C-alpha positions as CSV (number, residue, x, y, z in Angstrom):
1,M,98.7,49.4,123.8
2,D,96.1,52.2,124.1
3,N,93.6,49.8,125.6
4,F,96.1,48.8,128.2
5,L,96.9,52.4,129.1
6,E,93.3,53.4,129.3
7,Q,92.8,51.4,132.5
8,F,95.1,53.9,134.2
9,N,93.2,56.9,132.8
10,D,91.0,59.0,135.1
11,I,88.3,60.0,132.6
12,N,86.6,62.5,134.9
13,T,89.8,64.4,135.4
14,E,90.7,64.2,131.7
15,Q,87.4,65.8,130.8
16,T,88.3,68.9,132.8
17,F,91.5,69.4,130.7
18,V,91.3,72.2,128.1
19,Q,93.0,71.1,124.9
20,N,94.6,74.5,124.4
21,E,96.2,74.3,127.8
22,V,97.4,70.7,127.2
23,E,99.2,71.7,124.0
24,K,100.7,74.8,125.7
25,H,101.9,73.1,128.9
26,K,102.8,69.6,127.6
27,A,106.5,70.2,127.8
28,L,106.3,71.3,131.4
29,A,104.4,68.2,132.4
30,I,106.9,65.9,130.6
31,L,109.9,67.7,132.3
32,A,108.2,67.2,135.7
33,Y,108.1,63.5,135.1
34,I,111.6,63.1,133.8
35,F,113.0,65.3,136.7
36,P,110.5,64.6,139.5
37,F,112.2,67.2,141.8
38,L,110.6,69.7,139.4
39,C,107.1,68.6,140.4
40,W,106.2,72.3,141.1
41,L,107.1,73.3,137.5
42,P,103.7,72.7,135.7
43,T,101.8,74.6,138.4
44,V,104.2,77.5,138.9
45,A,105.6,78.0,135.3
46,G,102.3,77.0,133.7
47,D,98.8,78.2,134.3
48,K,98.0,78.1,138.0
49,N,94.3,77.6,137.3
50,S,94.8,74.8,134.7
51,T,93.5,71.4,135.8
52,Y,96.1,69.8,133.4
53,C,99.0,71.6,135.1
54,K,97.6,70.9,138.6
55,F,97.0,67.2,137.8
56,H,100.5,66.6,136.4
57,G,102.1,68.6,139.2
58,N,100.4,66.4,141.7
59,Q,101.2,63.2,139.9
60,S,104.8,64.2,139.5
61,L,105.0,64.8,143.3
62,T,103.5,61.4,143.8
63,W,106.1,60.0,141.4
64,L,108.9,61.7,143.4
65,I,107.8,60.2,146.7
66,T,107.3,56.8,145.0
67,I,110.8,56.8,143.6
68,F,112.2,57.8,147.0
69,V,110.5,54.9,148.7
70,V,111.3,52.5,145.9
71,N,115.0,53.4,146.1
72,I,115.0,52.8,149.9
73,V,113.6,49.3,149.2
74,R,116.2,48.7,146.4
75,I,119.0,49.6,148.8
76,I,117.7,47.2,151.4
77,L,117.1,44.4,148.9
78,G,120.5,45.1,147.3
79,K,122.1,43.7,150.5
80,I,120.8,40.2,149.6
81,P,123.4,38.6,147.2
82,V,121.5,37.1,144.3
83,L,117.9,37.9,145.1
84,G,118.9,41.6,145.5
85,L,120.3,41.7,142.0
86,I,117.1,40.2,140.5
87,C,114.9,42.4,142.5
88,N,116.9,45.5,141.5
89,A,116.5,44.6,137.8
90,V,112.8,44.0,138.2
91,I,112.2,47.2,140.1
92,S,114.3,49.2,137.6
93,L,112.2,47.9,134.7
94,A,109.0,48.6,136.6
95,V,110.1,52.2,137.4
96,L,111.0,52.7,133.7
97,A,107.6,51.3,132.6
98,V,105.7,53.7,134.9
99,L,107.8,56.6,133.7
100,I,107.0,55.8,130.1
101,V,103.3,55.5,130.9
102,Y,103.4,59.0,132.6
103,L,105.3,60.5,129.7
104,I,102.8,59.1,127.2
105,G,99.9,60.4,129.3
106,A,101.3,63.9,129.6
107,Y,102.0,63.9,125.8
108,K,98.6,62.7,124.8
109,G,96.8,65.0,127.4
110,K,95.5,62.0,129.4
111,A,95.1,61.7,133.2
112,Y,97.0,58.5,133.9
113,R,97.4,57.6,137.6
114,I,99.5,55.0,139.3
115,P,97.1,52.4,140.8
116,F,96.6,52.7,144.6
117,I,98.9,55.7,145.1
118,G,98.0,58.0,142.2
119,S,95.0,59.4,144.2
120,L,96.8,59.9,147.5
121,L,98.2,63.4,147.0
122,N,96.4,66.5,145.9
123,V,98.8,69.3,146.9
124,F,98.6,71.7,143.9
């Protein structure tokens, strides 16, 4: 499982994380992924200069925007009788899988990014 997850890891960013900050702010990063509307939490409540807090704040904001767009797609596809139901189930499982990957990454002090969209935002 770790080999699979490592393909999403940004090694260069992870090397900038300070282990002490990771342990100190791990809960804030996890909360930001579980409740994406709290994407500002790691940066504001944590250390403003911490690359760990900034990275997970940015990824949480990306996650919030992604979930918003995915839910619009789910609503549109939900109008199709059988195909909509199947697509909703597949999308729900994919969202859950990505959330689990983010949670594992925040817990382990990794820099996991969603492919293609994980590098788009750098707000914090």
